[in-house]
N, C-alpha and C positions, 0 to 999 in steps of 0.2 A: 109391890112395889112393880109398876111395868117395866118394861126393857127398854133401853137408852139404843137406838138403832144407829148405825156409824156407817157412812158410805164410804167406801174406799176410791179414792180419785186415783186415777190412771196417771201414772208418771209420764207416759208420752203426750197425753194431754195438756199437763205442766208446762212441758218442755215448747209446745206447738202455740200455747197461749202465751208465754216468756217470749218467743220469738215472734208473734203478732205483734204484741204491745211494743218490742223492740223497733220493728219495721213503721208501725205508726210516728214514733216518736221519731227515726230518723227522716222521716216523709216530713213532720212537721218542722223540723230543723231547716231542711232544704229549702222549704216554701220561705220560712223565715230569713235563710241567708241572703234570697234573691230580694227581699223587702230590704234587707239592710243594705246590699250593693246597690240597690236604687237610692235609699236615703243617703248612702257614703258620696252619689255622685252630686246630690243637691248640697251636701256639706262641702266638697271641694270647690264647686263652683261659686258658694255662696263667699266663700274665704276668698278664692281668687279675686272676686269683685268688692271685697271691703265691706260686706253686709256682715252686721253682727250677730254670730250665732249664740245665742244663748245657753243651748243645751244639745247634746249630740249622744244620745241613749242607745245602747245595745239591748233590745228587750224593751217590752213595755211592763205597766204597774209599776208599784213600790220600790224606789231604789235600793239596790242593795249595797253596792259599795261605788266609789266615784272620787272624783277629785276637780278642781278648778284649776285650769292654767287660763291666763288671761280672762279673757272675756266670755269664755265659754265653759260650762260644767261639763265632764265628761263622766258617764256613769255607767255601770251595768244593772237591769233593773230584772225583777223578779220572773218575767215572761221572756224567756231568751227565743222569741219567736218572730224575730225581725227588729225594728229598731226605728226612730223619728229624729228628725231633725227641726227644733225649733228657732227660728228666725226673728228676731226683734222686729215687730211693727207688719209682722205676716198677715196677721187677722184685721180685717177693718176696723175693729174696736178696740184695739191696743196700739192703734198710730198714734203716735206723738210729733211727728213733722222732724224728729232727730236727722242726722245726715246720714249715719249709719244703718238705718231702716231699710228693710226690705222694701218698703213702698217709695221710697224717695230715693232708691237706685235709679238710673237710667233704664228706660226701657229694654235696651238693648242687654242690659246686664241682666235684667229680670228675667227676660226671654230664653238667655244663656244659661241661667239656676233652671227655671222648668224644665228644659229640655235635658240638662245634664242627668236626670235620675234614669229616664227610659233610655239615653244614649249608654249610660253605665250596664243597663240591663241587654243592650244590643251588643256591647262588648264581650260582657260576660257569656254571651250565647257564644259569639265567634271563638272564646278562648277555650270553651268547655268543647265545642264540636271538634275545633282542632285538636286539641290535647287527645279526643277519642279516638280522631282518624288518625293521630300520630303513633299512640302505642298499638293500634290494630283493633279492626271490627272483630266481633266473633259474629256466629249465627244469629244469635240472641237479639243483639243488637241490629243486624241489617232486618230482621223481622220487625222490630220495633220502629226502626226508618221507614219501613212500607206502610207501616198502619197507620204512623201519624203525619208524614208529608208524602205518602203515595211515590216515594223515590223506588220505583219499580219500572220495568218494562213488563210485569209479567201480566198478562191478559187477563181479564176477568171472565175465565172459562170455568163452568161448575164441575166440581168433580163428584158430590154425593147429594143426592136429594131427600129429604126425610120422609118419612111416610107419613100421610094426614098434615101434610104440610103447605103455608101458602103457595110455595114453589110449585110443589106438586099439583096442585088443585088448579094452579094457572098454565101448567103446561110445560114448565123447563124441565128439561132433563138433562143428566149425566151428558158432559162434553158439549153443550151448548156454549157458545161464547157471546157473552151479553155485550150488544153495540151501541144500544142506546135505551134509554128512560126518558118518557116524555120529551123525545127530539131532541134530548142532550146527548152528546155524545159520550161515552163511557171509557175513559181513558186505560183504568188500569183496575185490579182489584180493591184499592183502597176507595177509590172515585165509587165504585159500585156500592161498596160495604156502607160510606157515608149517605150515599142515597137512598139506598132503604131505610137506615138507621131512622132519618129525619123524615120518614113519609110515614107514620104508622096509621092504620085504618083508611088509607087513601088508594084506589086505584090506580095503578101505575101502567102505563104503556110501555110495554118492554119488546125491544128489537133484538131477536138472538141470530145467529148464526149457525146452522145444523146442517153437516154434511155439505157447506157451501152454499148455502141457500138460505138468505132473511125469511125470518118468520116471526110476524107480529104477535105477542100473548099480552094479557092480562093480569097481573097479578096484584093482590092488596097486602101488603105488608101487614101482620098479624102485633098488635099491640102487645109489648113485653110488661104483663102486670099493670102496675099502677104508674111506671116509669115514663110511659110516652114514648118509649123508643120500638121502632118498627124491626120486625124481624121475618124472614122466610126460609130461614131453617136449612141452608145449602154449607157447603164447603167449597173450597177451591181446588181446582184440580192439582194433582200431582203425580209426576211420573214416579214408575216403579221399577227402581233398579236393583238387579241381584247384586247384593253386598258381600255375601259369601255363599261359600261351596263347600260341603263337606265331602272331604276325600272318598271315594268308595259307594259314595250314597247314589240314590237312583236319578237325583238331580244332574250328579255329575258324569255318570253313565250317559246319559242321554245328550252331552256335550255342551250342557248349558256353564257358561262362564261369570265369575264376576265382572260387575261391569255391564252384562248385558242389560236391556231395559225391555221390560216386558211389556206388551203393547194391548195382547188380548189373551182372553182365556177359552180356550174352546170355540173360537171364532168370535166372541163378543170381548168388543173393546172395554177396557176398564181406564179409569180416569183417577183415581185415588189410592193409594198405597194400601190403607186398612182394608178395600175390597178383596184384598189376594192376602194381605200380610196377616201376621198375628192379630189378633182381637181379643181383648179382655172382654169376658162375659161381663154384660151389665143389662139388666131388663129395662132400665130406664133410658140407654143409648138411642137417640132417635133414629141413628141408621144402623142399629141391631139387626134389624129385621131384614135389609137389603144385603146386611153381610151373610147372613144366615141363608136367604134364599140362595145365593150364590154358591156356597160352598153345598148345598143340597142338591141343585141342578150339577155341580161336579161330581158329586158323588153318585148320583143315581141315572146320569144319561150317557158315561161313557165308559161304561164296563170295567170299571177299576183304572181307566187309563185317564190322563190329563193331556191336553195339547195346548201348546203356548207359543203366541205370536211374537219374535223377538226382535228387536232391533240393535244389532252391532255394528256400531258406527254407520257406514251408508248402506248396511247388507240387511236385508229382510231374510229372517230364518224361521221355521216351525221346528220345534223340539217336543217329543212325545213320550211320556213316562208314566209308570204304574202310580197309584195315587196311595201315599201312606201318611195319614195325618197323623201328627204328634199334639197330644194334650197335655200343656204344663200347667203346675200351678201357679199362681199368682196369689199370695198371702198377706192379708193386711197387718200390720203391725200390731202387737197386742191382742190380737182376735182369739177366739176360740181354737181357730185351725190352726195357728201358730201354736199355741199353748199345748196341742196333742201331737205335737211333731211336723206338721206339715211345713215344707219349705218352698219357699218361690222357686221355681226352675225343677220340680219333681213332676216326673211324668206319671200322669193319673191312668192306670191299666185296667183296673176294674172295681166293680161296685158290688159286694157281698159275694165275692169270688166269682162272679161272672164279668167276661170280658165287657168292654163298653167300646161303643162308636161315640165319635165326637157328638152326633146330632141326639144319641140317646142319653146322655148325660144328664143334662137338665131335667127332661122329663122324668128320667127315672128317678131322681133325687126329690122330684115333687112327688111321684108317685110312691115312696115309701114315707116321707113326709106325712103325706096325707094320710095315709091307712094307718099307719104307726109314729105317731107325734113324739112319743118319748122313746123312740127305740134307737138304739145308736148303729149307725150304719158303718161298716167295715170299706174301707177304703183302701184299695192295691196300687202301691206306688214304686216306680222306678226311680232309684237314685244312683249316680254312677253306675250302672249295671248291678245294682242289688235291690232286691225286692223286698219290700217294706209293706206292713200291715197298719193302719191306725182306725182308730173309731172317732168318727164325730155324729151327733145328735143332730139333725135339722128341724126346722120348724116350718110350718105355711105361714106365709106373710101376710098383711093385709087385702093387699090387691088380689083379683082372681091371677090363678095360674102362678104364683110368687111364692118364691122359697126363700127364708131367711137363712143365708149359706154361710152364716156364723164366719165372716171375713175369708171364705174361701172362693176365688174367683180362677178363670182358666183362660188359655189362650192357645189356639189351633195355629200350626203352620206345617207346610209340607216337608216333609224328611229331608233332610238336605239341605232345604233352599232359604235362606235367608235374605230377606228384601227390606229396602230403605227408600227413602226420598233422595235423590241424589242431590250432592252437597253443590250449593254454589259459590265459586271461586271467590274468596274474600282478596280485595285489593288490598296493595300495602302502599303507603304513603310517606314521603319524605317531609321536612318541615316545610317547604314552600308548598307543595301539593296539598299539605293537611289544612294549612291556613286559608287556601284558594277553596278548599273543599268546605269550610267552617263557614267562611264568607257566602258560599254559594248556598249553603243549607240555611243560613239567616235569610238568604233572600226567597227561597222556596216556602218558607213558613210565613213570610210578609205575604207573598203572592195567596196562599191558603187562607190567610185568614182574612184578606180582603174580601178574597170570594165568600169568605162566609157570612163576613157582614153585609154583602151586597146580598145574599140571599136571606139574611135575617131581615131586611128591608122588603124584599118581594113577598116574605111569607113563604120563602121554599122550607127554610130553615126558623125551628120556632122557638122562643124564648126559652121554653122549657126543656130544649136540648143542650141549652148552655150549660157550665160546669161552674159551680163556685169553689170556695176553699176546701169543702168537705169532700167535694168529688176527685179534688186536684190531690189531694194528702191522700185518699183512697187508692187513686191511680198512681201515684208516686210510691205506696207502701208495696202492690203489686209488682211495680216495675224491680224494686228492690231485690224481688224474687231473682230475676233474671243475671243479677250480678253489678258490677260496681261500673263498667262501661256504659251498659243500658241506662243505669240510674244517672250517669252522668250527662248522657244524651239527651234524658228526658228531663232533667233540671233547665240544661240550655234550651230545651223547648219551650218549658214553662216562662223561662227569662225572657226571649223573644216576645213571647203571646203578653206578658207581662207589660213589656216595653210598648207595643202597639196599642194595648188597651187604656195604658195611661196618655198617650197621645191623642185620645179619640175629645172631640170637643166638648166635654160635659165641665162644667162648669168648675166642681168641686177637683176636677182629675188636673194633670200637668198639661194636657191638651186645651181644656178652658182656658185655665191661665194664660196659655201662649195667645189663644184668640183674644182675649180681653187686652193683653199687653198690645198687639198688634190694633185692635181698634182704638186704643189710647195713643197710639205714635199715629194713626192717621186723623184722629178727630182733633189731636193737640192737647187733649184732657181727658183723664181717668173718670171712668163712671162714679157718680156720685157714692159715699158710703153706704147711704140708705139703699139704693140699688143693689149695692154688692151685696149687700146683707140679705135683701129680699132674695135674690137669685140663689145664694149660698144655700139659704134656709130650704127654697123650694127643691132646689137639686138635693138635698140631703134626705128630703122626705122622699124624692122620687126614687132616689137610688136605694133608700133603705128599704122600700117596696120590693124592688127589683131583687134586691140582694134575699129579702125573705122568701119571694119566691123561686128563684133557684137553688137556693140551700132546702127548700119545700121537697122539690124534684131530687136534689141530691141526695136528701135522706131516703127516700124512696126507692133507690137506684140501689144505694149503698148496702142499706139494713134489711130492705122489705123485697128485693129481688133476686 
């Protein structure tokens, strides 16, 4: 009888899968809530105008529970992802000419009912934004605001440029400030990022400011797999601030203080914290070689000393002190490295009894793994002043010069010096200012969507760059990880977008209905039922095709990129 194999499932993966599933459900419910709010607007407006509402459902599909009050059936349906309102005589083929039918109501009443749904979404946006401003922003929400609506004064200044990237090939360098792309002024990082995303495989004329002088470059964003999203592999500039100084360390003795901003290393300006701060070793990191090159230059060219250019308030200083790199472990949860006793934060001091320098660590592990694949390696650790030794077997990876690190990574830092990105002051709001900010945020989103629609017409933005329900749910799922305030802000953002899209003059959308009702008012009579049916059917076919097209690219972006 053959043996039956059994694979043990990592409990951590189970938890991760459960959390992932929960965030997806929460994201779907959030989108459904906005649809429900939209339909609630139609419901209240119809009741106010004396139009008979036959059914108001929370959710779609088969009815679970419900009751009838007066002329309306109220129910909860099986799929709690939105809702709908069914008004008497709403569809042309159901019209009987009765007084309380939707089609029999005055044109002004019908316009009011049609506009009430989007209006509720606008109002919900203001409510959610105002609430977030009132309870207080956090850095995650501020970052989200910058990404979504460009609410930032931060210039589009380059911090890091990946090796072998479109940006590198086009001549973009760290420190460059993006002035314009294709003769259109770039206002901030979000504006720059959106322009790059929407122009894959298209040569762009990029004007940058370098050392105060304009320079014209030509860059072609690379299409990200099959999603049609462009990318040039750069990151934004970040100031490098000294967060903490360890008392008695070389950095402290050199006079460096917490709050100092590091402007340069050995005379070379830096534009990004990871250029100098702790870097977790990841061979797939596109910026990794730039970090390693910098560390190598520091180690080899300065006779064991480092010189820092410091900005302290309005004062510019230079500080020098001996180089003493510290290599600290970063361990994946549930990995082989964790199982042998290595903990994140342990200082790695030796390999097989030999002291190891930071740049020798990875090549040494590769050398040992290649020469003796099954031979355990002794790793010397320093934990709270105590010397420890553990053994771990490494293996050569699939790619050239790659090592399977068994969940062990590390980060490098200068002894006594901890750096961070300077925190942006978080504004505080009272009720009045919070509501004012909520209204202003609504307006900013409206302006942004109008710009996107214009760029759709001019083909600057392609249809495949739009996002449908799958993309929205996936984006909401990822925003959930930033916390409740970020989620509420994002739901408000989607709510305003939903309002604007529904006001577009598309026949089966609210905007299309408003257009038809306005024409009816001007003509003195409605379109014939036959014409209404033809327009609706053609619109449904066209929108279904558009929906499938957008969903196709949503699926590519979410599941295959």
